N, C-alpha and C positions, 0 to 999 in steps of 0.2 A: 762381470755377471751381476753383481749387486746393483750397479748403476742401471742396468737394463731392467731389472725387477722393479726398482723404484720408479723408473720412468713409466713402465707398463702399469703399475699401480696408480700413478697419477693420472694417466690417460683413462683408465677405467673409472676413476673417481669423477673426472670431468664429464665423461659420457653419461654416467649415472645421474649427476646433477642436472645436466641438460635434458635428459629424458624425463626426469621428474618434473622439471619446470614446464616442458611442453605438454605433458600429461595434465598438469594442473590447469594450464590455459585452455586445453581442449575440453575439459569436463566441468569447469566452473561455470556457474551462472551468477547473475548479479542479484544481490539482495536489496540494494538501494537503501540500506539501513532500515528496512521495514521488517517487523516481526508479525507473523500470522497471529490472529486472535484465536482464543479458545473457540472451537466450533467452526473455524474457518474452512475446514474440509467437508462441511455438510453439503448435501445436495442443493440446498437453497443458495448457499454462498457460491458454489461452483457455477450454478445457473446464472446468478447475478453477474459474476465476473466475466462469464462468456458473453454476456450482453453489453458489457462496458464498451464504450466507443473506442475506435482506433486513434482518434485525435480528440484532445480535451485541453482547454486553456491554451490553445495554440501549440501544444506539444504532442509529439507522436507517442503512442503507447509502447512500452517496453515490458517484457515479461520479467516477473519476479520469481524467485525460487520458493516463495512462501504461498501455501494454499490460502484461498480466500482473499487474495490481494491483487491489485492492479496498480501499475505505476506509469506515469506519463513524464516525458523528459528525463532528466537525471534526478528523479525524485521530486520534481517540482509539484506534482500532484500525486498523492498516495491515497488509495482507497483500501480500506480493510473491512471485511465482513466477518461477523461472528457474534459471540456472546460478549458484548462490550456494554458496560453500564456504569461508567465512572463519572456521570453527570447527575447531579441531584434532580429528582422529579419536580422540585419546586422552581427550577430554573425557567426563565422566560424563554420562549422559543418563537420561531418564525415559520409560517406555513409557506412552502414553495412548491407549487404544482402538486398540491395534495399531500405533501410529505412535511411533517413537523421536524425542524432542525433546531438543535440546541448548541450554542457555542461552548466548547470545552475550554474554560478559562485556564485550567492547569497546563494545557498544551498550546495555548495561544499567546505568543510573545514575539517581539522583534520582527514584526511583519509576517510571521507565520500564523496561519489561522487554522484551527481544527474544529470541525463541527461533527455532531453525532446525530443520526436519525433518532427520533424519539417515538416510542410506542410501537416499534416494528420488531418483528422477530424473524430472523436474526437482525441485529443492528448493523448500521453502516457508518463508519468513521471516514471522514475525508480531511486530509491535511494538505494545505496549499502553502507553498513557500512565498516569500516576499517577491519572487520573480513573476508570480501570477498577478496580473493587474486587475482583471475582472473576475474576482472570486465569486460574485453573485451569479455570473453566467455559468461558471463551473457547477455550482450547486444546483442551478436550474436544470442543467443537462443531466446530472447524476440523479436528480429527483425522478426523471423519467423511468429509470430502471429500478430505483428503490421503491417506487409506488406499487410494484408487483409483489413486494414482500407482505406477509400477513400483518395487518394493523390490529394491534391489541388495545391501544388506548390513544387518546389525543392529549395534547398538552393542556395543563391547567391554566397557564397564562400565555397569551399570544402577544407578540410585539405589534 
């Protein structure tokens, strides 16, 4: 009798573990190591993300579980929208299709490049991995949707 109870308990345990694993697979969404920015759930960010292209940098768009974000490929391009302001106002910037962009030196390293829209509310940050060869083309395409955000000021220094 004790052997049967032990066997039954083991079977119940195996079934419970399998059920939990299947439930986790069915309900999980991918985060792509991206965190939403403060204000990312705003109407402006939701609208911007909904206008983001289905293909960017030669990569297909994938959904992230974070508000105000869009991801292409396996995190090859990550767009974050929100209250982001970790680039000094004195940094030089580049005008691309009517949008000022500043390179975020703190997050640009080893082939990865991160740029931040300047003078827009909310701001948009785009991070591109070293697997993206034409980073300028990506910024050009993203500029088309960012140009619809309210422009509050222009860069002091242009490249």
